[in-house]
N, CA and C of each residue as an Amber inpcrd file, in Angstrom:
protein
   387
 100.9060000 -14.3410000 -14.0780000 101.4920000 -13.2620000 -14.8860000
 102.9740000 -13.0220000 -14.7570000 103.7240000 -12.5020000 -15.9840000
 104.9170000 -12.2040000 -15.4410000 105.2480000 -10.7810000 -14.7760000
 106.1930000 -10.5600000 -14.1390000 106.6290000  -9.1340000 -13.7730000
 106.9390000  -8.3060000 -15.0020000 106.8770000  -7.0750000 -14.6980000
 107.3220000  -6.1230000 -15.8090000 108.7860000  -6.6070000 -16.4750000
 109.6420000  -6.8480000 -15.6100000 111.0290000  -7.2780000 -15.8770000
 111.2000000  -8.6000000 -16.6300000 110.4450000  -9.5030000 -16.2410000
 110.3620000 -10.7810000 -16.8360000 109.8790000 -10.5570000 -18.2540000
 108.7060000  -9.7680000 -18.3240000 108.0220000  -9.5460000 -19.5090000
 109.1500000  -9.0990000 -20.5950000 109.8100000  -7.9100000 -20.2310000
 110.7260000  -7.3550000 -21.2180000 111.7160000  -8.2270000 -21.4770000
 112.3380000  -9.0960000 -20.5360000 113.2740000  -9.9650000 -20.7230000
 112.6980000 -10.9180000 -21.9700000 111.7790000 -11.6330000 -21.8490000
 111.2070000 -12.4100000 -22.6380000 110.9440000 -11.7580000 -24.0920000
 110.4640000 -10.4800000 -24.0370000 110.0800000 -10.0340000 -25.3010000
 111.3390000  -9.6730000 -26.1140000 112.3920000  -9.0950000 -25.1730000
 113.6720000  -8.7910000 -26.0100000 114.4290000  -9.9880000 -26.6000000
 114.3190000 -11.1430000 -25.9040000 115.1260000 -12.3420000 -26.2930000
 116.6480000 -11.9610000 -26.6170000 117.1500000 -11.1960000 -25.8650000
 118.6690000 -11.1930000 -25.9380000 118.7940000  -9.6900000 -26.9630000
 117.6720000  -9.2100000 -27.5540000 117.9590000  -7.9920000 -28.2490000
 118.4700000  -6.6740000 -27.5000000 118.7660000  -5.6580000 -28.1300000
 119.1340000  -4.4020000 -27.4920000 118.3180000  -3.2740000 -28.4930000
 117.7550000  -3.6000000 -29.3580000 117.1880000  -2.4440000 -30.2610000
 115.9060000  -2.1610000 -29.7990000 115.1750000  -1.1890000 -30.5530000
 113.9150000  -0.6390000 -30.2090000 112.8870000  -1.6400000 -30.2180000
 112.9550000  -2.5740000 -31.2670000 112.0300000  -3.6960000 -31.4880000
 112.9260000  -5.0400000 -31.2370000 112.2880000  -6.0290000 -30.8370000
 113.0570000  -7.3350000 -30.7080000 113.7390000  -7.6450000 -32.1350000
 113.1210000  -7.3330000 -33.2480000 113.4020000  -7.8370000 -34.6180000
 114.5060000  -6.7650000 -35.0840000 114.6790000  -5.5500000 -34.5830000
 115.6760000  -4.6720000 -35.2720000 115.1380000  -3.1700000 -34.6960000
 116.0280000  -2.2750000 -35.3470000 115.8180000  -0.9260000 -34.9680000
 114.3890000  -0.1050000 -35.6910000 113.9460000  -0.7830000 -36.8240000
 113.0500000  -0.0880000 -37.4540000 111.6480000  -0.8970000 -37.6240000
 110.3080000  -0.4090000 -37.7070000 109.2730000  -1.1020000 -37.5340000
 109.2590000  -2.0120000 -38.6680000 108.7530000  -3.3020000 -38.5010000
 108.4950000  -4.2230000 -39.5560000 107.2130000  -5.0880000 -39.2990000
 106.2950000  -4.8410000 -40.1960000 104.9060000  -5.4470000 -39.9750000
 104.7990000  -7.0440000 -39.9820000 105.8760000  -7.5600000 -40.3140000
 106.0340000  -9.1240000 -40.3710000 105.9110000  -9.5440000 -38.8770000
 106.2140000  -8.8840000 -38.0260000 106.5310000  -9.2480000 -36.5350000
 105.4460000  -8.8490000 -35.6060000 104.5710000  -7.8800000 -35.8890000
 103.3940000  -7.4120000 -34.9900000 102.3200000  -7.0280000 -35.7260000
 101.1800000  -6.9210000 -35.0480000  99.9960000  -6.3550000 -35.5530000
  99.8620000  -4.9640000 -34.8520000  99.4570000  -4.0150000 -35.3090000
  99.2740000  -2.6260000 -34.7830000  98.2430000  -1.8540000 -35.7260000
  97.7870000  -0.8570000 -35.2280000  96.8730000   0.0620000 -36.2000000
  97.0620000   0.1540000 -37.4970000  98.2400000   0.0370000 -37.9200000
  98.6840000   0.2960000 -39.5120000  98.5770000  -1.1290000 -40.2880000
  98.3730000  -2.2250000 -39.6630000  98.2630000  -3.3560000 -40.3870000
  97.2840000  -4.3920000 -39.9800000  96.6930000  -4.0310000 -38.7720000
  95.7430000  -5.0300000 -38.3330000  94.2820000  -5.0410000 -38.9120000
  93.8580000  -3.9630000 -39.3770000  92.4470000  -3.8520000 -40.0850000
  91.6030000  -3.7260000 -38.5940000  92.1340000  -3.0290000 -37.7260000
  91.4290000  -2.8360000 -36.5810000  90.8990000  -4.0080000 -35.8280000
  91.2980000  -5.2470000 -35.9650000  90.8990000  -6.3440000 -35.2150000
  91.8970000  -7.0280000 -34.5200000  91.7540000  -7.8570000 -33.5410000
  92.3890000  -8.7150000 -32.7700000  92.8550000 -10.1460000 -33.8790000
  93.8680000 -10.6020000 -33.6860000  94.3410000 -11.5870000 -34.6160000
  94.8590000 -12.7870000 -33.7550000  94.6320000 -13.8840000 -34.2970000
  95.0600000 -15.2550000 -33.4890000  96.4100000 -15.2540000 -33.4430000
  96.7400000 -15.8430000 -32.1680000  98.2690000 -15.8770000 -31.9290000
  99.0290000 -16.5900000 -32.9670000 100.1720000 -16.1080000 -33.1840000
 101.1330000 -16.7840000 -34.0730000 100.9190000 -16.3650000 -35.6240000
 100.1490000 -15.0030000 -35.7150000 100.0690000 -14.6800000 -37.1210000
 101.0840000 -14.0240000 -37.8430000 102.0410000 -13.7950000 -36.7910000
 103.1730000 -12.9410000 -37.4550000 104.4890000 -13.7100000 -36.7640000
 105.6200000 -13.3760000 -37.1170000 106.9180000 -13.9970000 -36.7650000
 107.3290000 -13.9300000 -35.4940000 107.8810000 -14.9560000 -34.7840000
 108.1990000 -15.0050000 -33.3780000 109.4100000 -14.1690000 -33.0970000
 109.7150000 -14.0250000 -31.9940000 110.9980000 -13.4550000 -31.6440000
 112.2220000 -14.4730000 -31.5310000 113.3900000 -14.0720000 -31.2800000
 114.4130000 -15.1250000 -31.2880000 114.2430000 -16.3190000 -30.5030000
 113.3860000 -16.2530000 -29.4310000 113.1410000 -17.4570000 -28.4240000
 111.9480000 -18.1180000 -28.8830000 111.3940000 -17.8300000 -30.1220000
 110.0340000 -18.3440000 -30.3530000 108.9900000 -18.0610000 -29.7850000
 108.8970000 -16.9470000 -29.2360000 107.6400000 -16.5020000 -28.4610000
 106.7430000 -15.5210000 -29.6600000 105.8350000 -15.9460000 -29.5410000
 104.7600000 -14.8770000 -30.6320000 104.1340000 -13.8370000 -30.0180000
 103.7010000 -12.6230000 -30.7910000 103.0110000 -11.7930000 -30.1980000
 103.2760000 -10.8810000 -28.8020000 104.7880000 -10.9410000 -28.8390000
 105.3850000 -10.2330000 -27.7700000 105.1820000  -8.6320000 -27.8800000
 104.9340000  -8.2590000 -28.9970000 104.9070000  -6.9270000 -29.5350000
 103.5010000  -7.1100000 -30.3180000 102.4840000  -6.0250000 -30.0790000
 101.3800000  -5.8030000 -30.8440000 100.3750000  -6.8670000 -30.5090000
  99.1010000  -6.8670000 -31.1860000  98.0140000  -7.6840000 -31.0090000
  97.3090000  -7.0940000 -29.6850000  97.8200000  -7.4300000 -28.6240000
  97.0800000  -6.9300000 -27.4380000  98.2420000  -6.4620000 -26.4460000
  97.7860000  -5.4660000 -25.6230000  98.5660000  -5.0590000 -24.3870000
  98.6050000  -6.3240000 -23.4320000  99.7480000  -6.4870000 -22.7370000
  99.6240000  -7.6020000 -21.9000000  99.9480000  -7.0730000 -20.2970000
  98.9270000  -7.3520000 -19.5310000  98.8950000  -7.0590000 -18.0700000
 100.2460000  -7.7110000 -17.5010000 101.0300000  -6.7700000 -16.5130000
 102.0250000  -7.5100000 -15.7530000 101.6740000  -7.4320000 -14.2290000
 102.2430000  -8.1620000 -13.5820000 101.7690000  -8.1740000 -12.0340000
 102.1560000  -7.1290000 -11.2560000 103.2300000  -6.2390000 -11.8240000
 103.6710000  -5.1240000 -11.2190000 102.6690000  -3.9300000 -10.9810000
 102.8560000  -3.1900000 -10.0090000 102.1300000  -1.7890000  -9.9640000
 103.0580000  -0.8120000 -10.6620000 102.4540000   0.1240000 -11.2410000
 103.0100000   0.8860000 -12.1230000 103.7240000   2.2900000 -11.4600000
 104.8440000   2.4880000 -11.7040000 105.8810000   3.6810000 -11.3240000
 106.4910000   4.1690000 -12.5480000 106.1350000   5.4520000 -12.8060000
 106.5490000   6.0630000 -13.8880000 108.2250000   5.7820000 -14.3880000
 108.7630000   6.3370000 -13.1240000 110.1790000   6.4320000 -13.2610000
 110.7900000   5.2560000 -12.2050000 110.5990000   4.0550000 -12.7250000
 111.0690000   2.9090000 -11.7350000 112.5240000   2.9020000 -11.3450000
 113.4390000   3.0070000 -12.6580000 114.6840000   2.6300000 -12.4610000
 115.5650000   3.5670000 -11.2740000 115.2230000   4.8860000 -11.1710000
 116.0080000   5.6080000 -10.2010000 115.7750000   5.0260000  -8.7820000
 114.5580000   4.1790000  -8.4180000 114.1610000   3.7970000  -7.3940000
 114.5040000   2.2200000  -7.1430000 114.5940000   1.4640000  -7.9730000
 114.9910000   0.1800000  -7.9280000 116.0680000  -0.2990000  -8.7070000
 116.5110000  -1.4890000  -8.3940000 117.6960000  -2.0740000  -9.1730000
 117.4770000  -2.0010000 -10.6290000 118.6100000  -1.7470000 -11.2870000
 118.4760000  -1.8230000 -12.5670000 118.2130000  -2.9880000 -13.1330000
 118.7360000  -4.2640000 -12.6000000 118.5580000  -5.6650000 -13.0170000
 117.3160000  -6.2310000 -12.3260000 116.3110000  -6.6800000 -13.1270000
 115.1510000  -7.3920000 -12.4610000 114.5650000  -6.3690000 -11.3170000
 113.9520000  -5.1570000 -11.7010000 113.3450000  -4.5750000 -10.6880000
 112.1060000  -4.9920000 -10.1480000 111.4620000  -5.0090000  -9.1980000
 110.1600000  -5.6770000  -8.9390000 108.9410000  -4.5140000  -8.9130000
 109.2880000  -3.3000000  -8.9260000 108.1720000  -2.2470000  -8.8980000
 107.6610000  -1.9750000  -7.3900000 106.7530000  -1.1480000  -7.3360000
 106.2830000  -0.7830000  -5.9360000 105.3340000  -1.9260000  -5.5800000
 105.1740000  -2.0240000  -4.1610000 104.3490000  -3.1080000  -3.6860000
 102.7980000  -2.9030000  -3.7810000 102.6370000  -1.5120000  -3.9800000
 100.9880000  -1.3250000  -4.3860000 100.9680000  -0.1670000  -5.0770000
  99.7260000   0.0570000  -5.4820000  99.5020000   1.3580000  -6.1720000
  98.4090000   1.2030000  -6.8940000  97.7760000   2.5430000  -7.5380000
  96.3980000   2.4420000  -8.1760000  96.5990000   1.7590000  -9.5830000
  97.7820000   1.8290000 -10.1050000  97.8840000   1.1610000 -11.6480000
  98.5170000  -0.1030000 -11.7490000  98.3930000  -0.8750000 -12.7400000
  99.0390000  -1.9240000 -12.9330000  99.8590000  -1.5940000 -14.4760000
 100.7780000  -2.4340000 -14.7190000 101.5780000  -1.9790000 -15.9610000
 100.8890000  -2.9470000 -16.8690000 100.9610000  -2.5570000 -18.2720000
 100.7000000  -3.2530000 -19.5880000 101.8490000  -2.9720000 -20.3620000
 102.2460000  -4.0870000 -20.9550000 103.1770000  -3.9290000 -22.1610000
 102.9530000  -4.5370000 -23.4130000 103.7860000  -3.9850000 -24.4220000
 103.5710000  -4.9170000 -25.7990000 102.9130000  -3.9830000 -26.8310000
 101.9390000  -3.2100000 -26.4600000 101.2770000  -2.4330000 -27.5510000
  99.9850000  -3.5520000 -28.1330000  99.1010000  -2.8130000 -29.2290000
  97.9750000  -3.5860000 -29.5660000  97.7430000  -3.5280000 -31.0540000
  96.6750000  -3.9850000 -31.3460000  96.0680000  -4.0800000 -32.7710000
  95.6490000  -2.5750000 -33.2080000  95.3320000  -1.7360000 -32.1210000
  94.5670000  -0.4400000 -32.3150000  95.7110000   0.8900000 -32.5650000
  96.8910000   0.3030000 -31.6950000  98.1670000   1.6140000 -31.3810000
  98.6830000   1.7340000 -32.4980000  99.9230000   2.6610000 -32.3330000
 100.7780000   3.1420000 -33.2540000 102.0680000   2.2470000 -33.1660000
 102.8110000   2.3120000 -34.1150000 103.9690000   1.2640000 -34.2710000
 104.8980000   1.4800000 -32.9650000 105.0970000   2.7290000 -32.4710000
 105.8710000   3.1290000 -31.1780000 105.4570000   2.3850000 -30.0510000
 104.1380000   1.9120000 -29.9180000 103.7020000   1.3820000 -28.7450000
 104.1010000  -0.1580000 -28.7150000 104.6540000  -0.6260000 -29.6890000
 105.1370000  -2.0790000 -30.0880000 106.4490000  -2.1480000 -29.6920000
 107.3080000  -1.0780000 -29.2470000 108.6320000  -1.0420000 -29.0970000
 108.5880000  -1.8530000 -27.7850000 109.8910000  -2.6950000 -27.5940000
 110.2050000  -3.5690000 -26.5220000 110.3030000  -2.9650000 -25.1790000
 110.3050000  -1.5060000 -25.1320000 110.5320000  -0.8890000 -24.0520000
 109.2430000  -0.0130000 -23.7920000 108.2680000  -0.1900000 -24.5330000
 107.1290000   0.6660000 -24.3920000 106.1820000   0.0960000 -23.1970000
 105.5460000   1.1780000 -22.6390000 104.6230000   0.6340000 -21.3900000
 103.6070000   1.4650000 -21.3220000 102.4620000   0.8950000 -20.5720000
 101.2590000   1.7420000 -20.3290000 100.7550000   1.2500000 -18.7910000
  99.6100000   2.0340000 -18.3180000  99.2370000   1.6230000 -17.3040000
  97.6630000   2.0410000 -17.3200000  96.8930000   1.0090000 -16.2820000
  95.4940000   1.2310000 -16.1350000  95.1350000   0.6940000 -14.7600000
  93.9160000   0.9220000 -14.3010000  93.7310000   0.4480000 -13.1210000
  93.1600000  -1.0950000 -13.2760000  93.4600000  -1.9050000 -12.1610000
  93.4970000  -3.2790000 -12.3680000  92.0070000  -3.8000000 -12.9300000
  90.7900000  -3.0890000 -12.6230000  89.6720000  -3.5600000 -13.0170000
  89.1670000  -3.0550000 -14.3350000  90.1750000  -2.1580000 -15.0490000
  89.7040000  -1.8590000 -16.3980000  89.6630000  -2.8280000 -17.2820000
  88.7570000  -2.9980000 -18.2200000  88.5380000  -3.8250000 -19.2480000
  88.6070000  -3.2200000 -20.6860000  89.1410000  -3.9790000 -21.5930000
  89.4080000  -3.6020000 -23.1600000  89.4620000  -4.5850000 -23.9850000
  89.1940000  -4.7630000 -25.1850000  89.1100000  -5.7240000 -26.2080000
  90.7350000  -5.5700000 -26.4060000  91.5060000  -4.7170000 -26.1400000
  93.0870000  -4.7270000 -26.5470000  93.7970000  -5.0070000 -25.4250000
  93.3000000  -5.5250000 -24.3370000  94.0160000  -6.0310000 -23.1900000
  94.0720000  -7.5990000 -22.8540000  94.9940000  -8.0330000 -22.6420000
  95.0380000  -9.4650000 -22.0500000  96.2680000  -9.8390000 -21.3910000
  96.4630000 -11.0640000 -21.0890000  97.4960000 -11.4560000 -20.3580000
  98.3320000 -12.8280000 -20.9050000  99.5660000 -13.1710000 -20.4480000
 100.2380000 -14.1560000 -20.7290000 100.4470000 -14.7000000 -19.5630000
 100.1580000 -16.1300000 -19.6540000 100.4960000 -17.0280000 -18.4780000
 101.8360000 -17.6150000 -18.5330000 102.7290000 -17.4440000 -17.1780000
 104.0540000 -17.9900000 -17.3230000 104.1170000 -18.9240000 -16.1190000
 105.1720000 -19.8210000 -16.2090000 105.3950000 -20.8710000 -15.1870000
 107.0430000 -20.8950000 -14.8660000 107.3090000 -21.2180000 -13.6520000
 108.5580000 -21.4950000 -13.5360000 108.8630000 -23.0660000 -13.6700000
 110.2360000 -23.0840000 -14.6710000 110.3470000 -24.6030000 -15.0040000
 110.7700000 -25.3520000 -13.6010000
């Protein structure tokens, strides 16, 4: 799984706006509660980001390997922070099929205990080239 910083870097694909496609919500790029029909959809059902990655926002929340820290940036480097070495919660990123459009923002984050299960949670496998 990616670190939280790796996940956001991949999601944004060089963008600096609220969503990787721009400043305003656009249902062509992500599934959320407003357009999903309250179901999970197959990957690549919406437009990809600038780097060709699908479903970086919406469809399912994605687990990251970092432990959750509410205000990480005051404690860690602003570039590629690694998060705390341990903690009760793990980070989730990306929003999901049941949530609001705000949950699909590139900076949106959530937390859950590692054993928590939900049809709205999944993960993305990454590898080092």
